C-alpha positions as CSV (number, residue, x, y, z in Angstrom):
1,M,1.8,-10.2,14.1
2,D,-1.3,-10.1,13.5
3,F,-3.4,-9.8,10.0
4,A,-6.7,-10.1,8.2
5,E,-7.8,-13.5,8.4
6,N,-8.9,-14.0,5.1
7,Y,-5.1,-13.0,4.2
8,L,-4.1,-16.7,2.1
9,L,-1.9,-18.8,2.8
10,N,2.1,-18.0,2.8
11,C,0.6,-14.2,3.1
12,P,2.2,-11.6,3.5
13,P,5.3,-13.3,2.2
14,E,7.7,-14.8,3.9
15,D,11.1,-12.6,2.6
16,S,8.4,-9.4,3.8
17,V,10.1,-7.3,6.3
18,S,9.0,-5.5,9.5
19,P,9.6,-1.6,7.5
20,D,10.9,1.3,9.4
21,L,11.3,3.5,6.9
22,K,9.8,6.6,5.1
23,V,6.7,6.2,2.5
24,F,4.4,8.1,0.0
25,Y,0.3,7.3,-0.6
26,L,-1.8,8.0,-2.4
27,V,-4.7,8.6,-1.3
28,E,-8.8,10.5,-1.5
29,N,-9.2,12.5,1.6
30,D,-7.3,15.2,3.7
31,P,-6.8,14.4,6.1
32,P,-6.5,10.7,5.6
33,V,-9.5,8.6,6.7
34,P,-9.6,4.8,7.4
35,K,-11.9,4.1,4.5
36,D,-8.6,5.8,2.2
37,F,-6.6,2.4,3.7
38,L,-9.0,-0.1,2.1
39,P,-6.6,-2.6,0.0
40,R,-7.8,-3.8,-3.4
41,K,-8.9,-7.2,-1.9
42,S,-11.4,-5.4,0.6
43,R,-12.3,-2.4,-2.6
44,I,-12.7,-5.4,-5.1
45,P,-13.5,-8.4,-3.3
46,N,-14.3,-10.8,-6.8
47,A,-11.4,-9.2,-8.8
48,R,-9.4,-11.8,-10.6
49,Y,-5.8,-13.0,-10.1
50,H,-3.0,-13.9,-12.1
51,N,-1.2,-15.4,-9.8
52,S,-0.9,-16.0,-5.8
53,S,1.3,-13.8,-5.4
54,S,-0.3,-10.3,-7.5
55,E,-3.6,-12.2,-4.6
56,C,-1.4,-11.2,-2.6
57,Q,-0.3,-7.9,-3.0
58,A,-3.6,-7.5,-3.9
59,Y,-4.3,-7.3,0.5
60,G,-1.1,-5.5,0.9
61,L,-1.2,-1.7,-0.1
62,S,0.8,0.4,-2.4
63,V,2.9,2.4,-1.2
64,F,6.4,4.3,-2.1
65,T,9.8,5.0,-0.8
66,D,10.2,7.3,-3.7
67,I,8.4,9.9,-4.6
68,K,9.2,9.5,-8.3
69,G,7.3,6.7,-7.8
70,I,4.0,8.8,-7.8
71,E,4.0,10.8,-9.6
72,L,5.0,7.8,-12.7
73,L,1.6,5.9,-11.5
74,K,-0.1,9.1,-11.6
75,N,1.0,9.9,-15.4
76,A,0.2,5.8,-16.2
77,V,-3.5,5.5,-14.5
78,R,-5.7,7.9,-15.4
79,N,-8.0,7.1,-12.6
80,M,-4.8,7.7,-9.7
81,R,-4.4,11.7,-10.6
82,N,-6.6,12.9,-8.7
83,L,-5.6,11.8,-6.0
84,K,-3.4,13.5,-3.2
85,T,0.2,12.5,-1.9
86,A,0.8,11.0,1.5
87,V,3.5,10.8,3.4
88,A,4.5,8.7,6.7
89,S,7.6,7.2,8.9
90,L,6.3,3.4,8.6
91,P,7.0,1.9,12.0
92,P,8.4,-1.3,12.7
93,D,5.5,-2.9,13.9
94,S,3.0,-1.3,11.5
95,G,2.6,-4.6,9.6
96,L,5.1,-6.4,7.0
97,I,6.5,-5.3,3.4
98,K,8.4,-6.4,0.2
99,N,9.9,-4.2,-2.7
100,T,7.6,-4.9,-5.2
101,P,8.0,-3.2,-8.0
102,A,5.3,-2.4,-11.3
103,A,6.0,-1.7,-14.7
104,N,4.0,1.1,-14.1
105,S,5.0,3.0,-11.4
106,G,8.4,2.1,-11.1
107,D,11.3,0.2,-8.8
108,S,10.3,2.4,-5.6
109,H,7.0,0.4,-5.3
110,H,6.5,-1.3,-2.1
111,T,3.4,-4.1,-0.5
112,W,2.9,-3.0,2.5
113,W,1.2,-6.3,4.4
114,V,-0.5,-3.9,7.8
115,E,-0.9,-5.3,11.0
116,K,-4.6,-5.3,11.6
117,D,-5.4,-3.2,14.7
118,F,-2.5,-0.5,13.4
119,K,-4.7,2.3,11.5
120,P,-2.7,4.1,9.2
121,S,-4.9,7.2,9.3
122,D,-3.4,8.3,12.2
123,I,0.4,8.0,10.5
124,F,0.1,9.3,7.2
125,I,-0.4,13.3,6.1
126,V,-1.0,14.8,2.3
127,I,1.1,16.9,1.2
128,D,-0.5,18.0,-1.6
129,S,-3.9,18.4,-3.4
């Protein structure tokens, strides 16, 4: 797989796997557009991270295997409340994924490192506004 050239060494982590599952993701637009899928590292390039694992996750997207994770995140983070929930079934060639449970969104949180030429906006559909 080919990822953005600025990914860190060992990112995505070696224990990441090819996805083949349904996930939920928060977007601003309906229908989703490419800018909805910019990783945190692209949106906030000068952000500081506690460790290399946190920085590696910033190159990926936060997706959830259970819609309850989206609800937890929206309740915990005020600026997420107005975002829309989108869903997609990720094909195996879309990148790599790893379960990365988060305190504010539960065990269904995963980090998805999107394959360089894959276009997430082509497969995600908004299910609530």
